[in-house]
Structure formats: C-alpha cells, structure tokens
C-alpha positions as a Markdown table, in Angstrom:
| # | Residue | x | y | z |
|---|---|---|---|---|
| 1 | Unk | 9.5 | 36.4 | 8.5 |
| 2 | Unk | 11.5 | 35.0 | 5.1 |
| 3 | Unk | 14.3 | 37.0 | 3.8 |
| 4 | Unk | 13.8 | 35.8 | 0.0 |
| 5 | Unk | 10.9 | 36.3 | -2.1 |
| 6 | Unk | 9.9 | 34.3 | -4.8 |
| 7 | Unk | 9.6 | 36.2 | -8.5 |
| 8 | Unk | 6.1 | 35.6 | -9.9 |
| 9 | Unk | 7.1 | 35.4 | -13.6 |
| 10 | Unk | 9.9 | 33.1 | -13.2 |
| 11 | Unk | 10.0 | 31.8 | -9.5 |
| 12 | Unk | 13.8 | 32.7 | -9.1 |
| 13 | Unk | 14.2 | 33.5 | -5.5 |
| 14 | Unk | 15.4 | 37.3 | -4.7 |
| 15 | Unk | 16.1 | 39.2 | -1.3 |
| 16 | Unk | 13.3 | 40.8 | -0.1 |
| 17 | Unk | 14.2 | 43.9 | -0.5 |
| 18 | Unk | 14.4 | 43.3 | -4.3 |
| 19 | Unk | 12.5 | 46.3 | -6.8 |
| 20 | Unk | 13.8 | 43.9 | -9.8 |
| 21 | Unk | 13.7 | 40.4 | -10.1 |
| 22 | Unk | 17.8 | 39.3 | -10.7 |
| 23 | Unk | 17.0 | 36.8 | -13.1 |
| 24 | Unk | 14.5 | 38.3 | -15.3 |
| 25 | Unk | 14.0 | 41.5 | -14.3 |
| 26 | Unk | 10.3 | 41.7 | -13.5 |
| 27 | Unk | 9.6 | 44.7 | -11.2 |
| 28 | Unk | 8.2 | 43.9 | -7.9 |
| 29 | Unk | 7.3 | 46.8 | -6.1 |
| 30 | Unk | 4.4 | 49.2 | -7.3 |
| 31 | Unk | 3.5 | 46.7 | -10.0 |
| 32 | Unk | 0.2 | 48.3 | -8.9 |
| 33 | Unk | 0.5 | 50.7 | -11.4 |
| 34 | Unk | 1.7 | 48.9 | -13.9 |
| 35 | Unk | -1.0 | 48.7 | -17.0 |
| 36 | Unk | 1.5 | 46.3 | -19.4 |
| 37 | Unk | 4.7 | 45.4 | -19.0 |
| 38 | Unk | 7.3 | 43.1 | -21.4 |
| 39 | Unk | 10.1 | 41.2 | -20.0 |
| 40 | Unk | 11.9 | 39.2 | -22.2 |
| 41 | Unk | 15.4 | 38.1 | -23.5 |
| 42 | Unk | 16.3 | 36.5 | -27.3 |
| 43 | Unk | 18.1 | 33.4 | -26.3 |
| 44 | Unk | 16.3 | 31.1 | -29.1 |
| 45 | Unk | 17.2 | 34.0 | -31.1 |
| 46 | Unk | 20.9 | 34.2 | -29.7 |
| 47 | Unk | 21.3 | 30.4 | -29.9 |
| 48 | Unk | 19.8 | 30.3 | -33.9 |
| 49 | Unk | 21.9 | 32.7 | -35.0 |
| 50 | Unk | 25.2 | 30.7 | -33.4 |
| 51 | Unk | 24.3 | 27.6 | -35.8 |
| 52 | Unk | 23.8 | 29.6 | -38.5 |
| 53 | Unk | 27.0 | 31.2 | -38.0 |
| 54 | Unk | 28.6 | 27.3 | -37.5 |
| 55 | Unk | 27.1 | 26.2 | -40.3 |
| 56 | Unk | 28.2 | 28.7 | -42.6 |
| 57 | Unk | 31.9 | 28.5 | -41.4 |
| 58 | Unk | 31.8 | 24.8 | -41.9 |
| 59 | Unk | 30.4 | 25.2 | -45.3 |
| 60 | Unk | 33.7 | 28.3 | -46.5 |
| 61 | Unk | 36.0 | 25.6 | -44.6 |
| 62 | Unk | 34.4 | 23.2 | -47.0 |
| 63 | Unk | 34.8 | 25.2 | -50.1 |
| 64 | Unk | 38.3 | 25.9 | -49.2 |
| 65 | Unk | 39.1 | 22.0 | -49.0 |
| 66 | Unk | 37.4 | 21.5 | -52.8 |
| 67 | Unk | 39.1 | 24.4 | -54.3 |
| 68 | Unk | 42.3 | 23.1 | -52.9 |
| 69 | Unk | 41.9 | 19.8 | -53.8 |
| 70 | Unk | 40.3 | 21.0 | -57.4 |
| 71 | Unk | 43.4 | 23.4 | -58.2 |
| 72 | Unk | 46.2 | 22.4 | -56.1 |
| 73 | Unk | 48.6 | 25.0 | -54.2 |
| 74 | Unk | 47.4 | 27.4 | -56.7 |
| 75 | Unk | 43.7 | 27.2 | -54.9 |
| 76 | Unk | 45.2 | 29.1 | -51.4 |
| 77 | Unk | 45.3 | 32.2 | -53.8 |
| 78 | Unk | 41.3 | 32.1 | -53.3 |
| 79 | Unk | 41.8 | 32.0 | -49.5 |
| 80 | Unk | 42.8 | 35.6 | -49.8 |
| 81 | Unk | 39.0 | 36.0 | -50.8 |
| 82 | Unk | 37.1 | 33.4 | -48.9 |
| 83 | Unk | 38.8 | 34.0 | -45.3 |
| 84 | Unk | 38.8 | 37.9 | -44.9 |
| 85 | Unk | 34.8 | 37.2 | -45.5 |
| 86 | Unk | 34.2 | 34.8 | -43.4 |
| 87 | Unk | 36.7 | 36.4 | -40.4 |
| 88 | Unk | 35.0 | 40.3 | -41.1 |
| 89 | Unk | 31.3 | 38.2 | -41.1 |
| 90 | Unk | 32.0 | 36.5 | -37.7 |
| 91 | Unk | 33.0 | 39.9 | -36.3 |
| 92 | Unk | 30.3 | 41.7 | -37.4 |
| 93 | Unk | 28.2 | 38.8 | -35.9 |
| 94 | Unk | 29.5 | 38.7 | -32.7 |
| 95 | Unk | 29.0 | 42.2 | -32.1 |
| 96 | Unk | 25.2 | 42.6 | -33.7 |
| 97 | Unk | 24.4 | 39.4 | -31.4 |
| 98 | Unk | 26.2 | 40.9 | -28.0 |
| 99 | Unk | 23.3 | 41.2 | -25.2 |
| 100 | Unk | 20.8 | 38.7 | -26.4 |
| 101 | Unk | 20.4 | 37.1 | -23.7 |
| 102 | Unk | 20.0 | 39.6 | -21.8 |
| 103 | Unk | 16.8 | 41.0 | -20.3 |
| 104 | Unk | 14.9 | 43.8 | -21.7 |
| 105 | Unk | 11.9 | 45.2 | -20.4 |
| 106 | Unk | 9.4 | 47.5 | -21.7 |
| 107 | Unk | 6.8 | 49.3 | -19.2 |
| 108 | Unk | 3.8 | 51.1 | -19.4 |
| 109 | Unk | 3.0 | 52.7 | -15.5 |
| 110 | Unk | 0.0 | 55.5 | -14.6 |
| 111 | Unk | 2.7 | 58.1 | -14.7 |
| 112 | Unk | 5.4 | 57.2 | -16.8 |
| 113 | Unk | 6.5 | 54.7 | -20.0 |
| 114 | Unk | 9.8 | 53.4 | -19.2 |
| 115 | Unk | 12.2 | 50.6 | -21.9 |
| 116 | Unk | 15.1 | 49.1 | -20.5 |
| 117 | Unk | 16.9 | 47.7 | -23.6 |
| 118 | Unk | 20.7 | 46.2 | -22.8 |
| 119 | Unk | 23.8 | 48.0 | -23.7 |
| 120 | Unk | 21.2 | 51.3 | -24.4 |
| 121 | Unk | 20.4 | 53.9 | -21.5 |
| 122 | Unk | 17.2 | 53.2 | -20.0 |
| 123 | Unk | 14.8 | 56.0 | -21.6 |
| 124 | Unk | 12.1 | 56.9 | -19.0 |
| 125 | Unk | 9.4 | 60.0 | -19.4 |
| 126 | Unk | 6.2 | 60.9 | -17.5 |
| 127 | Unk | 2.9 | 61.1 | -19.1 |
| 128 | Unk | 2.6 | 65.0 | -18.2 |
| 129 | Unk | 5.7 | 65.4 | -20.6 |
| 130 | Unk | 4.3 | 65.2 | -23.9 |
| 131 | Unk | 1.2 | 65.5 | -25.4 |
| 132 | Unk | 1.2 | 63.2 | -28.5 |
| 133 | Unk | 3.3 | 60.1 | -30.1 |
| 134 | Unk | 4.6 | 59.7 | -33.5 |
| 135 | Unk | 5.8 | 56.4 | -34.9 |
| 136 | Unk | 8.3 | 56.5 | -37.4 |
| 137 | Unk | 9.7 | 53.1 | -39.5 |
| 138 | Unk | 12.8 | 52.9 | -40.8 |
| 139 | Unk | 15.1 | 50.3 | -42.7 |
| 140 | Unk | 18.6 | 49.7 | -43.0 |
| 141 | Unk | 21.0 | 47.1 | -45.0 |
| 142 | Unk | 23.5 | 46.6 | -42.7 |
| 143 | Unk | 27.4 | 46.6 | -43.8 |
| 144 | Unk | 30.0 | 43.9 | -43.2 |
| 145 | Unk | 33.7 | 44.4 | -43.4 |
| 146 | Unk | 35.6 | 41.8 | -45.0 |
| 147 | Unk | 39.4 | 42.1 | -46.0 |
| 148 | Unk | 38.3 | 43.4 | -49.6 |
| 149 | Unk | 35.5 | 46.0 | -48.8 |
| 150 | Unk | 32.6 | 46.1 | -47.4 |
| 151 | Unk | 29.4 | 43.6 | -47.9 |
| 152 | Unk | 25.6 | 44.4 | -47.6 |
| 153 | Unk | 24.5 | 41.7 | -45.0 |
| 154 | Unk | 20.8 | 41.5 | -43.8 |
| 155 | Unk | 18.0 | 43.8 | -43.7 |
| 156 | Unk | 16.5 | 45.4 | -40.1 |
| 157 | Unk | 13.9 | 47.5 | -39.0 |
| 158 | Unk | 13.6 | 50.2 | -36.7 |
| 159 | Unk | 10.7 | 51.8 | -35.1 |
| 160 | Unk | 11.1 | 55.5 | -33.4 |
| 161 | Unk | 9.0 | 56.5 | -30.7 |
| 162 | Unk | 9.0 | 60.5 | -30.9 |
| 163 | Unk | 7.2 | 61.8 | -27.9 |
| 164 | Unk | 6.6 | 65.6 | -28.6 |
| 165 | Unk | 5.1 | 68.5 | -26.3 |
| 166 | Unk | 4.8 | 71.8 | -26.5 |
| 167 | Unk | 7.9 | 73.1 | -25.6 |
| 168 | Unk | 9.9 | 69.5 | -25.5 |
| 169 | Unk | 10.6 | 66.8 | -28.0 |
| 170 | Unk | 12.3 | 63.1 | -27.1 |
| 171 | Unk | 12.6 | 59.5 | -29.0 |
| 172 | Unk | 13.5 | 56.9 | -28.7 |
| 173 | Unk | 14.5 | 54.1 | -31.6 |
| 174 | Unk | 14.3 | 50.3 | -31.3 |
| 175 | Unk | 15.1 | 47.5 | -33.6 |
| 176 | Unk | 12.4 | 44.7 | -34.3 |
| 177 | Unk | 13.7 | 41.8 | -33.9 |
| 178 | Unk | 16.5 | 42.3 | -31.8 |
| 179 | Unk | 15.8 | 45.0 | -29.2 |
| 180 | Unk | 12.5 | 43.7 | -28.9 |
| 181 | Unk | 11.1 | 40.4 | -30.5 |
| 182 | Unk | 8.5 | 41.4 | -33.5 |
| 183 | Unk | 5.5 | 40.1 | -31.6 |
| 184 | Unk | 6.4 | 41.5 | -28.6 |
| 185 | Unk | 6.7 | 45.0 | -30.5 |
| 186 | Unk | 3.3 | 44.3 | -31.9 |
| 187 | Unk | 2.3 | 44.0 | -28.2 |
| 188 | Unk | 3.5 | 46.8 | -26.8 |
| 189 | Unk | 2.7 | 49.2 | -29.2 |
| 190 | Unk | -1.0 | 48.6 | -29.7 |
| 191 | Unk | -0.3 | 48.9 | -25.7 |
| 192 | Unk | 0.8 | 52.0 | -26.3 |
| 193 | Unk | -1.4 | 53.4 | -27.8 |
| 194 | Unk | -4.6 | 52.5 | -26.0 |
| 195 | Unk | -2.7 | 54.1 | -23.1 |
| 196 | Unk | -2.4 | 56.9 | -25.0 |
| 197 | Unk | -6.6 | 57.4 | -26.3 |
| 198 | Unk | -7.3 | 56.9 | -22.8 |
| 199 | Unk | -5.4 | 60.2 | -21.5 |
| 200 | Unk | -6.0 | 61.7 | -24.2 |
| 201 | Unk | -2.8 | 61.8 | -26.3 |
| 202 | Unk | -2.4 | 61.9 | -30.4 |
| 203 | Unk | -0.9 | 58.6 | -31.2 |
| 204 | Unk | 0.2 | 59.3 | -34.9 |
| 205 | Unk | 1.7 | 57.1 | -37.9 |
| 206 | Unk | 0.2 | 53.7 | -36.9 |
| 207 | Unk | -1.3 | 52.2 | -40.0 |
| 208 | Unk | -4.4 | 50.0 | -39.9 |
| 209 | Unk | -2.7 | 46.7 | -41.3 |
| 210 | Unk | -0.4 | 46.8 | -38.7 |
| 211 | Unk | -2.6 | 48.1 | -35.7 |
| 212 | Unk | -4.9 | 45.1 | -36.7 |
| 213 | Unk | -2.4 | 43.0 | -36.6 |
| 214 | Unk | -0.8 | 44.2 | -33.4 |
| 215 | Unk | -4.4 | 43.9 | -31.9 |
| 216 | Unk | -4.5 | 39.8 | -32.4 |
| 217 | Unk | -0.9 | 39.6 | -30.9 |
| 218 | Unk | -2.1 | 41.0 | -28.1 |
| 219 | Unk | -5.3 | 39.0 | -27.7 |
| 220 | Unk | -2.7 | 35.6 | -28.6 |
C-alpha cells in the first residue's frame, strides 16, 4: 500500500496520515462533511506590492538625486524629510505584507465553521453554539510612522462576523483583500448566509447589493 497520497487541489504528495495538505492546507479527512471551503494564498498581491514598493523607493532615490543636483550641498538637508518617510513606509509595508504567501482557509461543515488565517488564532465555532450571525463592516485609514511623525496611508476594509447565542457571543474580524481576497470574501459570506438559512439561523447586516455581487462571484 502506498504511504503517500496526492492532494486533489494542488497535486502535492503528502504522507497518507496527513489530515491537511502540507502545501495548500486542503483538508483530506472528513471531506464528506464539508459544505463549502476556500483555500488560498495571496502571493499575487504580495508580488504586486513588492513591485510597487521598489518603484516607490526608486522614485525617492531619483528625487534625492535631482534635489542635490539642483541645490548643491544644501540639498542634502532634504534627506531629513525624504528618507525617514521612505524608511518608515518600508518598515510599515514589510509588517503589513507579512504572511500573504501563506495559505488561509475558510471552511463550513455540517458541524462547525472554521477560519484559519496566518498569524491569527484559529477560529472554530459549532452551529449549535449560536442562533444568529450579524455582519458589521468598518473602514480604517492606516498610519505610516516616519521620522517627522505619522502620515495617513491606504484605507482598509474589515468585516466582523458576530455569532450570537442565547447566553454567549463570539466574533471574528477579517480584512478584505488581505486575510481573504475580495472575490473570496464575497463567496464565503454568501455561502455562510446559505448555510445559516438552511439551519434556521438569522443572518443580519448583509446589504442586498452586496448579496447580489456575492452571488455572481459564487457562480463564476
């Protein structure tokens, strides 16, 4: 008997006893109970961000050269502004982009919901633990530290899944576009709504226009 098995998602060979693929984290055992699952990483986003960062640094180098060329030695004073901002941005970006190449997983089974995102504790909740799901959305401007203080960076969108029971409440917040791709976020939310409705759970806070977009994404 073979001691290895091939992952049906990515083709990677795994030890036969593995519950999850060592490459893409696909779940082998208990797949008959899985109703919905997304397994992905964000390598494409990571590579695109690294290219943008490289272009930004190259631009700042060019600006520094032009200033010194135009103003002479006094132009070096501009470095006190330009390079603290540049270094602060690089440090912030390296922290923000950490973990994008690793796999994350959103799974709905007959018994529970599980969310696995790199650098965050695994979240799992049984269907029997709650009666309703409430979705809230918030937007936040990032703050990029520099030698001259803090400047505002890009805007980020977060979705909070609140699982509310009669005597308890648990929640999980994820960032759209980083923890899960925007397209995947639409798919997982509509799948969550479908599974909740089938079990008689209330599903609150999902706007109709977002639901329509999510259904289109799910069918694609």
